[in-house]
C-alpha positions as CSV (number, residue, x, y, z in Angstrom):
1,X,-19.4,19.0,32.0
2,X,-16.6,21.5,32.4
3,X,-17.6,25.1,32.2
4,X,-15.4,26.5,29.4
5,X,-15.8,29.9,27.9
6,X,-15.6,30.4,24.2
7,X,-11.9,31.4,24.3
8,X,-11.0,28.2,26.2
9,X,-13.1,26.1,23.8
10,X,-11.2,27.6,20.8
11,X,-7.9,27.0,22.4
12,X,-8.7,23.4,23.4
13,X,-10.0,22.7,19.9
14,X,-6.9,24.0,18.3
15,X,-4.7,21.9,20.6
16,X,-6.6,18.7,20.0
17,X,-6.6,19.1,16.3
18,X,-2.9,20.0,16.1
19,X,-2.0,17.1,18.3
20,X,-4.1,14.7,16.2
21,X,-2.3,15.9,13.1
22,X,1.3,16.0,14.4
23,X,1.5,13.7,17.5
24,X,3.6,16.4,19.3
25,X,2.8,18.5,22.4
26,X,1.4,21.8,21.3
27,X,2.8,25.1,22.4
28,X,1.3,28.5,22.9
29,X,3.0,30.1,19.9
30,X,1.5,27.4,17.6
31,X,-2.0,28.2,19.0
32,X,-1.5,31.9,18.7
33,X,-1.1,31.4,14.9
34,X,-4.1,29.2,14.5
35,X,-7.0,30.5,16.6
36,X,-7.4,33.9,15.1
37,X,-8.0,35.3,18.6
38,X,-5.3,38.0,18.3
39,X,-4.0,36.9,21.7
40,X,-0.4,36.9,22.8
41,X,1.4,33.7,23.5
42,X,1.6,34.7,27.1
43,X,-2.2,35.0,27.4
44,X,-2.7,31.7,25.6
45,X,-0.2,30.1,28.1
46,X,-2.4,31.3,30.9
47,X,-5.5,29.9,29.3
48,X,-3.6,26.6,28.7
49,X,-2.7,26.6,32.4
50,X,-6.3,27.0,33.3
51,X,-7.3,24.1,31.0
52,X,-4.6,22.0,32.6
53,X,-6.0,22.7,36.1
54,X,-9.5,21.8,34.8
55,X,-8.1,18.4,33.7
56,X,-8.5,19.1,30.0
57,X,-4.7,19.2,29.2
58,X,-1.6,17.5,30.3
59,X,2.0,18.8,30.2
60,X,4.1,15.7,29.6
61,X,7.4,17.4,30.2
62,X,8.5,20.6,32.0
63,X,8.7,23.5,29.5
64,X,7.0,21.4,26.9
65,X,3.7,22.1,25.2
66,X,0.4,20.5,26.2
67,X,-1.5,17.5,24.9
68,X,-5.2,16.7,25.5
69,X,-6.1,14.5,28.4
70,X,-8.8,11.8,28.2
71,X,-11.3,14.5,29.5
72,X,-10.1,17.0,27.0
73,X,-10.6,14.5,24.1
74,X,-14.0,13.6,25.4
75,X,-15.0,17.3,25.6
76,X,-13.7,17.8,22.1
77,X,-15.6,14.8,20.7
78,X,-18.9,15.7,22.5
79,X,-18.9,19.5,22.0
80,X,-16.3,20.9,19.6
81,X,-15.7,18.5,16.7
82,X,-17.0,19.3,13.2
83,X,-18.7,16.6,11.2
84,X,-16.6,15.0,8.5
85,X,-18.0,14.4,5.0
86,X,-16.5,11.3,3.4
87,X,-15.0,12.0,0.0
88,X,-16.3,10.4,-3.2
89,X,-13.1,8.3,-3.5
90,X,-13.5,6.9,0.1
91,X,-17.2,6.1,-0.6
92,X,-16.3,4.5,-3.9
93,X,-13.8,2.2,-2.3
94,X,-16.2,1.0,0.3
95,X,-19.0,0.6,-2.3
96,X,-16.8,-1.6,-4.5
97,X,-16.2,-3.9,-1.6
98,X,-19.9,-4.2,-0.8
99,X,-21.4,-4.7,-4.2
100,X,-19.5,-7.8,-5.2
101,X,-21.4,-11.1,-5.5
102,X,-20.7,-12.3,-2.0
103,X,-23.5,-14.4,-0.4
104,X,-22.1,-15.6,2.9
105,X,-22.6,-13.0,5.6
106,X,-19.1,-13.4,7.0
107,X,-17.6,-12.8,3.6
108,X,-19.6,-9.6,3.2
109,X,-18.6,-8.3,6.6
110,X,-14.9,-9.3,6.2
111,X,-14.6,-7.6,2.8
112,X,-16.3,-4.5,4.1
113,X,-14.1,-4.1,7.2
114,X,-11.0,-4.8,5.1
115,X,-12.0,-2.0,2.7
116,X,-12.7,0.4,5.5
117,X,-9.3,-0.3,7.1
118,X,-7.7,0.5,3.7
119,X,-9.6,3.8,3.5
120,X,-8.8,5.0,7.1
121,X,-5.4,3.3,7.6
122,X,-6.8,2.1,11.0
123,X,-7.2,-1.4,12.5
124,X,-10.8,-2.3,11.9
125,X,-12.8,-5.1,13.6
126,X,-16.1,-6.6,12.8
127,X,-18.3,-9.1,14.7
128,X,-20.9,-11.1,12.8
129,X,-24.4,-11.3,14.3
130,X,-26.0,-14.3,15.9
131,X,-29.7,-14.9,15.4
132,X,-31.9,-15.5,18.4
133,X,-34.2,-17.5,16.1
134,X,-31.6,-19.6,14.3
135,X,-32.6,-23.1,15.5
136,X,-34.5,-24.1,12.4
137,X,-32.3,-24.9,9.4
138,X,-32.8,-25.5,5.7
139,X,-30.3,-27.7,3.8
140,X,-29.9,-28.1,0.1
141,X,-27.2,-29.9,-2.0
142,X,-26.1,-28.7,-5.4
143,X,-24.2,-31.0,-7.8
144,X,-21.4,-28.8,-9.1
145,X,-19.7,-31.2,-11.6
146,X,-20.3,-34.8,-10.4
147,X,-17.1,-34.8,-8.2
148,X,-18.0,-31.8,-6.1
149,X,-21.2,-31.1,-4.1
150,X,-22.1,-27.8,-2.5
151,X,-23.8,-28.2,0.9
152,X,-25.9,-25.0,1.4
153,X,-27.2,-24.5,5.0
154,X,-29.4,-21.5,5.9
155,X,-31.4,-20.5,8.9
156,X,-34.7,-18.7,9.4
157,X,-33.0,-15.4,9.6
158,X,-31.5,-15.8,6.1
159,X,-27.9,-16.5,7.0
160,X,-26.3,-18.9,4.6
161,X,-23.1,-21.1,4.9
162,X,-21.8,-23.0,1.9
163,X,-19.5,-26.0,2.3
164,X,-17.8,-27.8,-0.6
165,X,-17.6,-31.6,-0.5
166,X,-15.0,-33.2,-2.8
167,X,-15.8,-36.8,-3.8
168,X,-13.7,-39.8,-4.6
169,X,-16.3,-41.0,-7.1
170,X,-18.7,-39.4,-9.5
171,X,-22.4,-38.9,-8.5
172,X,-25.3,-38.1,-10.8
173,X,-27.8,-35.3,-10.5
174,X,-30.4,-37.9,-9.7
175,X,-28.4,-39.2,-6.8
176,X,-27.9,-35.7,-5.4
177,X,-31.6,-35.0,-5.8
178,X,-32.4,-38.2,-3.9
179,X,-30.2,-37.0,-1.0
180,X,-32.0,-33.7,-1.1
181,X,-35.3,-35.4,-0.7
182,X,-34.0,-37.5,2.2
183,X,-32.6,-34.3,3.8
184,X,-35.9,-32.6,3.4
185,X,-37.8,-35.5,5.0
186,X,-35.4,-36.2,7.9
187,X,-33.2,-33.1,8.6
188,X,-34.3,-29.7,7.2
189,X,-36.1,-27.7,9.7
190,X,-34.7,-29.6,12.7
191,X,-31.0,-28.9,12.8
192,X,-28.1,-31.3,13.5
193,X,-28.0,-30.1,17.1
194,X,-31.7,-30.9,17.7
195,X,-33.0,-34.0,16.1
196,X,-36.4,-34.9,17.5
197,X,-34.9,-38.4,18.1
198,X,-32.3,-40.8,16.8
199,X,-34.8,-42.4,14.4
200,X,-34.5,-39.3,12.2
201,X,-30.8,-39.9,11.7
202,X,-31.1,-43.6,11.3
203,X,-33.9,-43.2,8.8
204,X,-31.9,-40.8,6.7
205,X,-28.8,-43.0,6.6
206,X,-31.0,-46.1,5.8
207,X,-32.7,-44.4,3.0
208,X,-29.6,-43.2,1.2
209,X,-28.5,-46.7,0.0
210,X,-25.0,-47.1,-1.5
211,X,-24.1,-43.4,-1.0
212,X,-24.0,-43.8,2.8
213,X,-20.4,-42.7,3.0
214,X,-21.1,-39.6,1.0
215,X,-24.1,-38.8,3.0
216,X,-22.2,-39.2,6.3
217,X,-19.7,-36.6,5.0
218,X,-22.6,-34.3,4.1
219,X,-24.0,-34.6,7.6
220,X,-20.6,-33.6,9.0
221,X,-20.5,-30.5,6.8
222,X,-24.1,-29.6,7.8
223,X,-23.1,-29.8,11.4
224,X,-20.0,-27.6,10.8
225,X,-22.0,-25.0,8.9
226,X,-24.6,-24.9,11.6
227,X,-21.9,-24.3,14.3
228,X,-20.6,-21.4,12.2
229,X,-24.1,-19.9,11.7
230,X,-24.9,-20.2,15.5
231,X,-21.6,-18.6,16.6
232,X,-20.4,-15.1,16.1
233,X,-17.2,-14.6,14.2
234,X,-14.7,-11.8,14.9
235,X,-12.5,-10.3,12.2
236,X,-9.6,-7.9,12.5
237,X,-8.4,-6.2,9.4
238,X,-5.3,-3.9,9.1
239,X,-3.8,-4.6,12.5
240,X,-0.4,-3.7,11.2
241,X,-1.7,-0.2,10.5
242,X,-1.2,0.5,14.3
243,X,2.5,0.5,13.7
244,X,2.1,3.7,11.7
245,X,1.5,5.7,14.8
246,X,4.4,7.0,16.9
247,X,2.4,6.1,20.1
248,X,3.4,2.5,19.5
249,X,7.1,2.9,19.1
250,X,7.5,1.2,22.5
251,X,8.0,-2.5,22.1
252,X,5.8,-3.4,25.1
253,X,2.9,-1.3,23.7
254,X,3.2,-3.0,20.3
255,X,3.3,-6.4,22.0
256,X,0.2,-5.6,24.1
257,X,-2.0,-4.3,21.3
258,X,-1.0,-7.0,18.7
259,X,-1.7,-9.7,21.3
260,X,-5.1,-8.1,21.9
261,X,-5.9,-8.1,18.1
262,X,-4.7,-11.7,17.9
263,X,-7.0,-13.0,20.7
264,X,-10.5,-12.7,19.2
265,X,-12.2,-13.9,22.3
266,X,-10.7,-11.1,24.4
267,X,-11.6,-8.6,21.7
268,X,-15.2,-9.9,21.7
269,X,-15.4,-9.8,25.5
270,X,-14.1,-6.2,25.5
271,X,-16.8,-5.1,23.0
272,X,-19.5,-6.9,25.0
273,X,-18.5,-5.0,28.1
274,X,-19.1,-1.6,26.6
275,X,-22.5,0.1,26.0
276,X,-22.9,0.5,22.3
277,X,-25.6,2.8,20.9
278,X,-28.5,0.8,19.3
279,X,-28.3,0.2,15.6
280,X,-29.5,3.2,13.6
281,X,-28.8,5.6,16.6
282,X,-25.3,6.6,15.8
283,X,-21.7,5.8,16.7
284,X,-20.2,5.2,20.2
285,X,-16.8,6.5,21.2
286,X,-14.7,5.2,24.1
287,X,-11.5,6.9,25.1
288,X,-8.7,5.6,27.3
289,X,-10.0,4.9,30.9
290,X,-13.5,4.5,29.5
291,X,-12.4,1.1,28.1
292,X,-12.7,-2.1,30.2
293,X,-9.3,-3.7,29.7
294,X,-6.0,-2.4,31.1
295,X,-4.2,-3.0,27.8
296,X,-6.6,-0.6,26.1
297,X,-6.2,2.4,28.5
298,X,-4.1,4.3,26.0
299,X,-6.4,3.6,23.1
300,X,-9.8,4.6,21.8
301,X,-12.5,2.6,20.2
302,X,-15.2,3.9,17.8
303,X,-18.0,1.4,17.2
304,X,-21.4,1.1,15.7
305,X,-24.0,-1.6,15.1
306,X,-25.4,-2.9,11.9
307,X,-28.5,-5.1,11.4
308,X,-30.2,-7.7,9.3
309,X,-34.0,-7.6,9.7
310,X,-35.3,-7.4,13.2
311,X,-33.3,-10.2,14.6
312,X,-29.6,-10.0,13.7
313,X,-27.3,-7.3,15.0
314,X,-23.6,-7.2,14.4
315,X,-20.8,-4.7,15.3
316,X,-18.1,-2.8,13.3
317,X,-15.5,-0.6,14.8
318,X,-12.0,0.8,14.9
319,X,-9.3,0.5,17.6
320,X,-6.5,3.0,17.6
321,X,-4.5,5.6,19.6
322,X,-6.3,8.3,21.5
323,X,-4.8,10.6,18.9
324,X,-7.0,9.6,16.0
325,X,-9.1,11.7,13.6
326,X,-12.4,11.2,15.4
327,X,-14.5,13.1,12.9
328,X,-13.3,11.1,9.9
329,X,-13.5,7.7,11.6
330,X,-16.9,8.4,13.1
331,X,-18.3,9.4,9.7
332,X,-16.8,6.3,8.1
333,X,-18.0,3.9,10.7
334,X,-21.5,5.4,10.5
335,X,-21.5,5.0,6.7
336,X,-20.1,1.5,6.9
337,X,-22.7,0.3,9.4
338,X,-25.6,1.9,7.5
339,X,-24.4,0.5,4.2
340,X,-23.7,-3.0,5.7
341,X,-27.3,-3.0,7.0
342,X,-28.7,-2.0,3.6
343,X,-26.6,-4.6,1.7
344,X,-27.2,-7.4,4.1
345,X,-30.9,-6.7,4.3
346,X,-31.1,-6.7,0.5
347,X,-29.1,-10.0,0.1
348,X,-30.1,-11.9,3.3
349,X,-33.3,-10.4,4.4
350,X,-36.7,-12.2,4.5
351,X,-37.5,-13.9,1.2
352,X,-33.9,-13.6,-0.1
353,X,-32.3,-16.8,1.3
354,X,-33.1,-18.9,-1.8
355,X,-31.5,-16.6,-4.3
356,X,-28.0,-17.2,-5.6
357,X,-27.7,-20.3,-3.5
358,X,-24.7,-21.6,-5.3
359,X,-22.6,-18.4,-4.9
360,X,-19.9,-18.9,-2.3
């Protein structure tokens, strides 16, 4: 850690916060008015020169003011930044997104990240968790109106996926219940990807009688739901917000960052490559060169984990320019991850998977 005296710390802090607010190099006269140090502009210029030699500041153009370097931003985040308290309005917007009657985990996570993007005006990403214990599946059919069947698949961790099957002919409640019994005997608890043997599938198809075609479609939807349960999903909300920042006025920069947002596999790999604080232990910040991909070197990521029970851990975060309001975004991400954990544990935790099964 750089050895900064109190004067340099105050000057660095003032430069970082002015740069975050105005996106312009900061001059000595501006700092002289803000620090309350009663120092002349010439003295502040000398201090700024020292901070530049220490690698904390950069002078982008001759005779221009200074902007913080990656190291300067890191020192500010770690040592100088005040905590931000979310406003009642911001909290209210996030709460409204989280208290709706969503049941599927991906819907909850998507709506929460979308609301957070609207609050912060920053691109927000979320990665749904994968259960290490998700092999065992429970399947239930619900007859909606005789022409539509809801296929409800859940795993031992409480994650639920609903699939709607539209029928060409009407089925009765008794027929649906018969298919439920067949599923319970031959499929539930095994999983489409892990039948004990082919006899299970043959036995199920043989027992269903004249509704074989419908049952085959049900099996396809079960398989589709299981794939989704067993694979993490990546959402990006508010990607267009990046265009609000003058740092992305360059066409090539816009192209690179939007392509990054569009390729969910690359985003997921980038997040996997960084060391995120364990859930419940806070928020991780990565600035510029600390990020693993070349196209992210002029950006920052603020990220946190959320959890469902002891098995499921997902990720929420923000990607934006290095000149972001770190205190506000950190506070928001921490609130979002904590609230997501609470909501998901309430809705999807142990003993909750059978409630509201028909809600999609």
